[in-house]
C-alpha positions in Angstrom: 26.4 23.7 136.5 24.1 25.8 134.3 22.2 28.3 136.5 19.5 28.8 133.9 18.4 25.2 134.8 18.2 26.3 138.4 16.3 29.5 138.0 13.9 28.1 135.4 12.5 25.9 138.1 12.1 28.8 140.6 9.1 30.9 141.4 11.2 33.9 140.7 11.3 33.3 136.9 12.4 36.8 136.3 15.8 36.0 137.7 16.7 33.5 135.1 20.4 33.3 134.6 21.0 36.4 136.6 24.2 34.8 138.1 25.6 34.1 134.7 25.6 37.6 133.2 28.8 38.9 131.8 30.6 41.8 133.5 29.6 44.1 130.7 25.9 43.2 131.0 26.0 43.6 134.8 27.8 47.0 134.5 25.2 48.2 132.0 22.3 47.1 134.1 23.8 48.7 137.2 24.2 52.0 135.4 20.6 51.9 134.2 19.3 51.7 137.7 21.8 54.2 139.2 19.3 56.9 140.3 17.0 54.7 142.5 20.0 52.6 143.7 21.7 55.7 145.1 18.9 56.1 147.6 19.7 52.9 149.4 17.1 52.1 152.0 15.8 49.0 153.8 13.0 47.6 151.7 12.1 44.6 153.8 13.6 42.4 156.5 13.6 38.6 157.1 14.2 37.8 160.7 15.5 41.3 161.1 18.1 40.8 158.3 17.8 43.9 156.0 17.4 43.7 152.2 17.8 47.0 150.4 16.2 48.9 147.6 19.3 49.0 145.4 19.4 45.3 145.0 15.7 45.1 144.2 15.8 47.9 141.7 18.9 46.5 140.0 17.6 43.0 139.5 14.2 44.3 138.4 15.7 46.5 135.7 18.2 43.8 134.7 15.5 41.2 134.1 12.7 43.4 132.9 13.1 42.4 129.2 13.6 38.7 130.1 10.2 38.4 131.7 7.5 37.2 129.4 4.7 37.1 132.0 3.3 40.6 132.4 2.2 39.8 135.9 5.8 39.6 137.0 6.5 43.1 135.7 3.9 44.4 138.1 5.9 45.7 141.0 3.6 44.4 143.7 3.8 40.9 142.2 7.5 41.3 141.7 8.1 42.2 145.3 6.2 39.0 146.4 8.4 37.0 144.1 11.6 38.7 145.3 10.7 38.2 149.0 9.9 34.5 148.2 13.3 34.2 146.5 15.1 35.7 149.5 13.1 33.4 151.9 14.5 30.4 150.1 18.0 31.8 150.3 17.5 32.4 154.1 16.3 28.8 154.4 19.5 27.6 152.6 21.7 29.5 155.1 19.6 28.2 158.0 20.2 24.6 156.7 24.0 25.4 156.6 24.3 24.6 152.8 26.8 27.4 152.5 29.3 25.2 154.3 29.2 22.4 151.8 32.5 21.7 150.1 31.0 21.3 146.7 29.2 24.6 147.0 32.3 26.4 148.2 34.3 24.8 145.4 31.9 25.9 142.7 31.6 29.4 144.1 35.4 29.7 144.2 35.7 28.5 140.6 33.1 31.0 139.4 34.7 33.9 141.3 38.1 33.1 139.8 36.5 33.1 136.3 34.6 36.3 136.9 37.6 38.0 138.5 39.7 37.5 135.3 37.8 40.5 133.7 39.1 42.7 136.5 42.6 41.3 136.8 43.8 42.1 133.3 44.1 45.2 131.2 41.8 44.7 128.2 43.1 47.8 126.4 46.7 46.5 126.6 45.6 43.0 125.6 43.7 44.3 122.6 46.7 46.4 121.4 49.0 43.3 121.7 46.6 41.1 119.8 46.3 43.7 117.0 50.1 44.1 116.9 50.6 40.4 116.8 48.1 40.1 113.9 49.9 42.9 111.9 53.2 41.2 112.4 51.8 37.8 111.5 51.3 39.1 107.9 55.0 39.4 107.5 58.2 37.4 107.9 61.5 38.9 108.8 64.9 37.4 108.1 67.5 38.5 110.7 70.9 37.9 112.1 72.0 38.7 115.7 74.9 39.1 118.0 74.1 38.0 121.6 75.9 39.2 124.7 74.7 37.2 127.7 73.6 38.9 130.9 71.1 37.7 133.5 67.9 39.8 133.6 68.4 40.3 137.4 72.1 41.2 137.1 73.7 44.0 139.0 73.8 47.4 137.2 77.6 47.1 136.8 77.3 43.8 135.0 74.4 45.0 132.9 76.4 48.0 131.8 79.4 45.9 130.9 77.3 43.6 128.7 75.6 46.7 127.1 78.9 48.3 126.2 80.2 45.0 124.7 77.0 44.8 122.5 77.4 48.5 121.6 81.0 48.0 120.5 80.0 45.1 118.3 77.4 47.3 116.6 80.0 50.1 116.0 82.2 47.6 114.2 79.3 46.5 111.9 78.3 50.2 111.2 82.0 50.9 110.4 81.8 48.4 107.6 82.9 45.0 109.1 80.9 42.0 107.9 78.1 41.2 110.4 78.7 37.4 110.2 82.4 37.7 110.9 81.7 40.0 114.0 79.0 37.6 115.2 81.4 34.6 115.0 84.0 36.5 116.9 81.8 38.2 119.6 78.4 36.6 119.8 77.8 34.3 122.8 75.1 32.4 121.0 76.8 29.0 120.4 75.2 28.7 116.9 76.8 31.9 115.7 80.1 30.0 115.1 78.5 28.1 112.3 75.7 30.4 111.0 77.3 33.8 111.6 74.2 34.8 113.6 71.7 34.1 110.8 68.4 33.0 112.3 66.5 32.6 109.0 62.9 33.8 108.5 60.5 34.1 111.4 57.1 35.7 112.2 55.2 36.5 115.3 55.6 34.4 118.5 58.8 32.7 117.1 61.3 34.8 119.2 61.2 36.3 122.6 59.0 39.4 122.5 61.7 42.2 122.9 63.8 40.5 120.2 60.7 40.2 117.9 59.8 43.8 118.4 63.3 45.0 117.6 63.4 42.9 114.5 60.0 44.0 113.2 60.8 47.7 114.0 64.3 47.7 112.2 64.2 48.5 108.5 65.6 46.0 106.0 69.4 46.3 105.7 69.8 48.2 109.0 71.2 47.3 112.4 69.3 47.8 115.6 70.6 49.4 118.8 71.4 46.9 121.6 68.1 45.3 122.6 67.6 43.7 126.0 65.8 40.4 126.5 65.9 37.9 129.4 69.0 36.3 127.7 71.0 39.5 127.4 71.7 42.2 124.8 71.1 41.6 121.1 72.4 43.5 118.1 70.1 42.6 115.2 70.5 43.1 111.5 67.4 42.7 109.3 68.5 41.1 106.0 65.1 40.6 104.3 61.3 40.8 104.8 58.5 39.1 102.9 54.8 38.4 103.1 53.7 35.5 105.3 53.4 32.4 103.1 50.5 31.0 105.1 50.0 27.5 106.4 50.9 24.2 104.7 50.5 20.5 105.1 53.0 18.1 103.4 54.2 14.6 103.6 57.8 13.6 103.1 60.1 10.7 102.5 63.5 11.1 104.3 66.9 9.4 104.4 68.9 10.5 107.4 72.3 12.2 107.2 75.0 9.9 108.6 77.7 10.9 111.0 79.9 13.7 109.8 82.8 12.5 107.7 81.2 9.1 106.8 81.3 9.7 103.0 80.4 6.2 102.1 77.2 6.2 104.1 76.4 9.7 102.8 76.7 8.5 99.2 74.4 5.5 100.1 71.8 7.8 101.6 71.8 10.1 98.5 71.5 7.1 96.2 68.6 5.7 98.2 66.6 9.0 98.0 67.3 9.1 94.2 66.0 5.5 93.8 62.8 6.3 95.7 62.3 9.4 93.5 62.6 7.2 90.4 59.9 4.9 91.8 57.7 7.9 92.2 58.2 8.9 88.6 57.3 5.4 87.6 53.9 5.8 89.2 54.3 4.1 92.6 52.3 5.6 95.5 54.0 8.2 97.7 52.4 6.9 100.9 53.4 3.3 100.3 57.0 4.3 99.6 57.1 6.5 102.7 55.9 3.6 104.9 58.5 1.3 103.5 61.6 3.5 103.1 61.3 6.8 105.1 63.7 7.0 108.0 61.5 9.6 109.8 59.8 7.0 111.9 57.3 9.4 113.5 55.7 10.2 110.1 56.5 7.0 108.1 53.6 5.0 109.5 51.2 7.8 108.5 52.4 7.8 104.9 55.0 10.5 105.6 52.3 13.1 106.6 53.6 15.9 108.9 51.6 18.2 111.2 50.5 21.4 109.5 53.0 24.2 110.0 53.3 27.9 109.3 56.0 29.7 107.4 58.9 30.4 109.6 58.0 27.7 112.1 60.5 25.0 111.2 64.2 24.9 112.0 65.1 23.9 108.5 64.8 26.8 106.1 65.5 24.5 103.1 62.6 22.2 104.0 60.2 25.2 104.3 61.3 26.7 101.0 60.9 23.5 99.1 57.5 22.9 100.7 56.2 26.4 99.9 57.6 26.1 96.4 54.9 23.5 95.7 51.7 25.0 94.4 49.2 22.2 93.6 48.0 19.4 96.0 49.7 16.1 95.0 52.7 17.9 93.5 56.0 16.2 94.4 59.4 17.9 94.9 62.8 16.7 93.6 65.1 15.2 96.2 66.9 17.9 98.2 69.2 18.2 101.2 68.6 19.8 104.6 70.8 19.7 107.7 69.0 16.6 108.8 69.2 14.5 105.6 67.6 14.2 102.2 63.9 14.6 101.5 61.2 14.3 98.9 58.1 16.3 99.7 54.5 15.9 98.6 52.0 18.8 98.9 48.8 17.9 100.6 47.2 21.3 101.3 48.0 25.0 101.3 46.1 27.6 103.2 46.5 31.4 103.1 47.2 33.4 106.2 44.1 33.5 108.5 41.9 36.6 109.0 42.0 38.7 112.2 38.8 37.2 113.6 40.1 33.7 112.9 43.4 34.4 114.6 42.2 36.5 117.6 41.2 33.7 120.0 44.5 31.8 119.4 46.5 35.0 119.7 44.8 36.0 123.0 45.7 32.5 124.4 49.3 32.7 123.2 49.8 36.2 124.6 48.8 34.9 128.0 51.6 32.3 127.7 54.1 34.6 126.0 56.4 37.2 127.4 53.9 39.8 126.3 51.8 38.8 129.4 54.4 40.7 131.5 53.2 43.9 129.8 49.6 43.2 130.8 50.7 42.3 134.4 52.9 45.3 134.6 50.0 47.6 133.5 47.7 46.0 136.1 50.3 46.3 138.8 51.0 50.0 138.1 47.3 50.7 138.5 47.1 48.7 141.7 50.1 50.5 143.1 48.4 53.9 142.4 45.3 52.6 144.2 46.8 51.3 147.4 49.5 52.6 149.8 52.3 50.4 151.1 54.5 50.9 154.2 57.8 49.0 154.8 59.7 48.6 158.0 63.3 48.9 156.9 64.7 47.5 160.2 62.7 44.3 159.8 63.8 44.1 156.2 67.5 44.3 157.2 66.8 41.5 159.7 65.3 39.3 157.1 68.0 40.1 154.6 70.7 39.0 157.1 69.0 35.6 157.5 69.4 34.6 153.9 72.7 33.0 152.8 74.2 32.0 149.5 72.9 28.4 149.9 69.8 29.9 148.2 71.6 29.3 144.9 71.9 25.6 145.7 68.2 25.5 146.7 69.2 24.3 150.2 68.6 27.5 152.3 66.4 26.9 155.3 64.5 29.4 157.5 66.1 30.0 160.9 64.8 27.6 163.6 63.8 30.5 165.8 61.5 32.7 163.8 60.5 35.1 166.6 62.9 37.9 165.4 61.1 37.9 162.1 57.5 38.0 163.3 57.2 41.8 163.3 55.3 43.5 160.5 57.5 44.0 157.4 54.9 45.2 154.9 51.5 47.0 155.4 49.1 47.3 152.5 46.4 50.0 152.6 46.8 50.2 156.4 44.9 47.0 157.0 46.8 44.0 155.5 49.9 43.3 157.5 52.7 40.8 156.4 55.5 39.8 158.7 59.2 39.2 158.0 58.4 35.5 158.6 55.8 35.6 155.8 58.5 37.0 153.4 61.1 34.3 154.5 58.5 31.6 153.8 58.1 33.1 150.3 61.9 33.1 149.8 62.0 29.5 150.8 59.4 28.6 148.2 61.0 30.8 145.4 64.5 29.3 145.8 63.1 26.0 144.4 62.4 27.7 141.1 66.0 28.9 140.9 67.5 32.3 141.9 70.1 33.8 139.6 70.5 37.4 140.9 73.8 38.0 142.8 75.0 38.8 145.4 72.5 37.5 148.0 71.4 41.0 149.1 70.5 41.8 145.5 68.6 38.4 145.2 66.6 39.3 148.3 65.8 42.7 146.9 64.6 41.2 143.6 62.5 38.6 145.4 61.0 41.4 147.7 59.9 43.5 144.8 58.2 40.4 143.3 56.7 39.6 146.7 55.2 43.1 147.0 53.7 43.0 143.5 52.1 39.6 144.2 50.7 40.7 147.6 49.3 43.8 146.1 47.7 41.8 143.3 46.3 39.3 145.9 44.9 42.2 148.0 43.2 43.7 145.0 41.7 40.4 144.0 40.5 39.8 147.6 38.8 43.2 147.6 37.1 43.2 144.2 33.7 43.2 145.9 34.5 46.4 147.8 36.1 48.0 144.7 33.4 47.2 142.2 29.7 47.2 143.1 28.8 45.3 139.9 31.3 42.5 140.8 29.8 42.3 144.3 26.3 42.2 142.9 27.1 39.5 140.4 28.8 37.4 143.1 25.8 37.8 145.4 23.4 36.6 142.7 25.6 33.7 141.8 26.1 32.8 145.5 22.3 32.8 146.0 21.7 30.8 142.9 24.1 28.0 143.9 22.6 27.9 147.4 19.1 27.8 145.9 20.1 25.0 143.5 21.3 22.8 146.5 18.2 23.7 148.5 15.8 22.9 145.6 17.6 19.6 145.1 17.1 18.8 148.8 13.7 20.2 149.5 11.9 19.7 146.1 13.6 17.5 143.5 14.9 14.7 145.6 11.9 14.8 147.9 9.5 14.5 144.9 11.5 11.4 143.6 12.0 9.7 147.0 9.0 10.5 149.1 7.0 7.5 148.0 4.1 8.1 150.4 3.8 11.7 149.5 3.9 10.9 145.8 1.2 8.1 146.2 -1.0 10.5 148.1 -0.6 13.2 145.5 -1.4 10.7 142.7 -4.5 9.4 144.6 -5.7 13.0 145.0 -5.2 13.9 141.3 -5.8 10.5 139.6 -8.4 12.0 137.3 -5.6 14.1 135.6 -3.7 11.0 134.6 -5.9 9.2 132.0 -5.2 7.0 129.0 -7.1 7.7 125.9 -8.2 4.7 123.8 -5.2 2.5 123.0 -4.4 -0.4 120.7 -1.9 -3.2 120.7 -0.9 -3.2 117.0 1.5 -4.0 114.2 1.4 -1.1 111.7 2.9 -1.6 108.2 3.4 1.4 105.9 4.7 1.9 102.4 4.6 4.5 99.6 3.6 1.5 97.3 0.0 0.3 97.4 1.2 -3.0 95.9 3.7 -3.6 98.7 1.1 -2.8 101.3 -1.3 -5.4 99.7 1.5 -8.0 99.7 2.1 -7.3 103.4 -1.6 -7.8 104.1 -1.7 -11.1 102.2 1.2 -12.4 104.3 -0.4 -11.2 107.5 -3.5 -13.2 106.5 -1.2 -16.2 106.1 0.0 -15.6 109.7 3.5 -14.4 108.6 5.3 -12.3 111.2 7.0 -8.9 110.7 10.5 -10.4 110.0 9.2 -12.6 107.3 7.3 -9.8 105.7 10.3 -7.4 105.7 12.6 -10.2 104.4 10.3 -10.8 101.5 9.5 -7.2 100.5 12.7 -5.3 101.4 16.0 -5.7 99.5 19.6 -4.6 100.0 19.0 -1.5 97.8 15.4 -0.7 98.6 13.1 -0.6 101.6 9.5 -1.1 100.5 7.8 -1.7 103.8 8.4 -0.3 107.4 6.8 -1.8 110.5 6.3 -0.6 114.1 4.8 -2.7 116.9 3.5 -1.7 120.3 0.7 -0.2 122.3 -0.3 3.3 121.1 -3.0 5.8 121.7 -5.3 5.6 118.7 -5.5 9.3 118.4 -1.8 9.8 118.5 -0.3 11.8 115.6 2.1 8.9 115.0 -0.8 6.6 114.2 -2.7 6.4 110.9 -6.3 7.6 110.9 -8.8 4.6 111.0 -12.6 4.9 111.2 -12.8 2.1 113.7 -10.3 0.3 115.8 -11.1 -3.4 116.4 -9.1 -6.7 116.6 -8.1 -8.1 113.2 -6.3 -7.2 110.0 -7.5 -4.0 108.3 -7.9 -3.5 104.6 -5.2 -1.5 102.8 -6.0 2.2 103.2 -4.2 5.5 102.4 -3.4 8.3 104.9 -1.4 11.2 103.5 1.4 9.9 101.3 1.4 6.4 102.7 -0.5 3.1 102.3 -1.2 1.2 105.5 -2.3 -2.2 106.7 -2.8 -2.6 110.5 -3.0 -5.8 112.5 -4.8 -5.0 115.8 -4.2 -7.6 118.5 -6.2 -5.8 121.2 -8.1 -2.6 121.9 -7.7 -1.0 125.3 -10.5 1.5 126.2 -9.9 4.8 127.9 -9.1 4.7 131.6 -6.8 5.9 134.5 -3.1 5.4 134.3 -1.4 3.6 137.1 1.2 5.5 139.2 4.0 3.6 137.5 2.6 4.5 134.0 2.3 8.2 134.9 5.3 8.4 137.2 7.4 10.9 135.3 4.5 13.4 135.0 3.3 12.8 138.5 6.8 13.5 139.9 7.0 16.8 137.9 3.5 17.9 139.1 4.4 16.9 142.6 7.5 19.0 142.4 5.5 22.0 141.3 3.0 21.4 144.1 5.7 21.3 146.7 7.2 24.5 145.3 3.9 26.3 145.2 3.3 25.7 148.9 6.9 26.1 149.9 6.9 29.9 150.1 3.8 29.9 152.3 5.5 27.5 154.7 8.6 29.7 154.7 6.6 32.8 155.6 5.4 30.9 158.7 9.0 29.8 159.5 10.6 33.3 159.1 9.3 36.8 160.0 9.0 39.1 157.0 8.4 42.8 157.4 8.0 45.1 154.4 8.6 48.8 154.6 5.5 49.9 152.7 6.5 53.6 152.6 9.9 52.8 151.1 8.3 50.5 148.6 5.9 53.2 147.4 8.9 55.5 146.8 10.6 52.8 144.8 7.5 52.2 142.7 7.2 55.9 142.0 10.8 56.2 140.8 10.6 53.0 138.7 7.4 54.1 137.0 8.7 57.5 136.0 
């Protein structure tokens, strides 16, 4: 829902889109009105409910530059508008519109969206985006040795894995060949074949800790053991190069047969060579791809593949051959990859994108990437400094004892009798209390996502730390209104705006459309405002050619219809005559200017750049429109009428008391 559509229909026009301001805008506006807002006093009441000076001042200052009507800048008029606005909101609450499911859903959606600005660390995010862009300009070629260890492993197991990785690094630094050590020690299964060589890669291609170590290790050197969620890595950077950008290619492929089938291998090689000869003879690449390529996913599309960046494919040979092509349409010689034999045609090459082009995509990828942990960690650290937590160690021990190793099989169940666990386990900021039972429920849910930390006591400890972080985060989110006045103000404005939309729909818009008696009465009372000017039932023919217009007139005199005239004068390549038929006001800007409107066929005349001939069937003199003819405008005017009398009726329904002395102080401060 666009709130500017709501507020544009309200009497309080100065509040247009106030509920849709960004956090930065709201913060700036709040700061601008800080002095008067600090002196918070009751400005007026509606049925004894107080409305304060700070809200009035904030909204007045925020919308001052948006108001085009100077009368609304006058503080006396503005107070009347503001009171009227709050009267409508009061009516919405009285009608119970705040309980509507649609309203509650939209309000929740908006709050979640607005809260995102407060539930992240923009400084850390900006730094990560800039870092990602800087890395995206380069590609690193690296090899690694991996020693597996779970990220939640016990300290003893973690140390054992670290020492093993450190020993492997010592062997390499002492002069042993990295690939040989990798084949002997690495627990990455592919190391047996590739000696740990991962080829070239750029940003977002590896887990973040690995990527950072690779980009921070100089060419030819070996990193210290680096921890990722998989374990410890020892990384050797063998080369770096500039990012080769983005490329789109098509390919023709013959698949590599099963290992050891030399006859089929020779047949596949021969086939790709035969296809290459056909290309050299001038046959179309796309047609040959459709017929012969064994990559079924791309063959039907003439061999075209999705656009990819350098370092994105698993086949280094395919990438190198692709980026070796320089001109669109250029075709490679047949070459072999681990998947088969290929011929590539270059469709398009693009250089690496600018920072501004990459930024939105990088921000989205960072939220999905392991980097998001850094943002969450930064937010959690700030939250932990903001709030106090208290833990009952005895309750924790009781909970811990209730969890068994069936958690690893995802079959653990909460004890049937939960009474021993219903004591408070965790207290946040002295007002949010969570029981041992609450934590057991959390454990039951988390086991379905897999628990790897061992033994059970350690697993419970890992889950508890995660639980505390999540509860602190939820508490902070739930208390954003109390923590940030500008957030609370924006939510109040949006909440009122949504309610007002529903109320306007019920009391004004729907009533104006469906209240047939009221609409008829309004039309009868204002009939003089809905008048037709002189109209004519006509066929108007226009052309830039006087000769064509004359031909059209001659055919009209012979009683030919519009279709016959256009069929005669218009051709496939040229439109000489255009016709429009209907009843139009004779003074309309869309009608040609004629000295007199009367039934019959006019002479050919010129108006502007066009020649016209008009066949007038009937002239309708000026007179009142029927309700059906004027219905759209009548409904709109009736809506405005209902709204103009609405506030007066609300003032009779509710008791409004304005604190005149307080208002005079506000006026004095705002006029300084």
